N, C-alpha and C positions, 0 to 999 in steps of 0.2 A: 348362447348364441346372441350375437349383436342384433339390436333392433335396426330396422330400415329407417332411413331418414324420411320424415313425413313431408307432406306437401306444403305445410304451413311454416312461415318464417315470422319471427318477431321483428317488428320495425318500429322506429321512433318517429314521432310527428313533431314538426317544428312550425311555429307560428310564422306566417309570411309577413306580418306587420312588425312584431317585436323581435323575432329570431329566437324566442325562448322555446326550449324543448320540454314540453310538459306532458305529452301523452305517449303511451306505448300500446300498440295493437298488433294483430296478426294479419298476415296476408297470404293467400294461396298463391304459391309461386308458379303454378301451372296455368291457372285460369286468368290471373291478373299479372300481365307482364309490364304494364305501364306503371309509373309512379302514382301513388294515391294522393288525392287532394280531397280533404273532408272539412266540413264546417264544424268547428269545435268551439267550446266556450273558453275564452281567455280571461282568467280571474283578475289579472293585472289591469286590463282595459275595461273589464266588466261588460263585454259584449262578445258575440259570436264572430269569429274570424276564420279565414281559410288556413288550414294546417296542411303542410306538404310532407311527404315521406323524405327522411334524410339519410337513413342507413339501416342496414340489417344488424340486429343486435346479437343473434346467435345463428 
């Protein structure tokens, strides 16, 4: 029997300053309908920057 599709989706995170896509995280598609914006560390700039959701991976 096939499994049901879960509530969580894999999404990629893209830096708003450099455009580099360096993080992958999960998002609950029922509770969080808006796009995520998280502060993450950017190793190229060596500081924390805002990363935005860019697409669903699976």
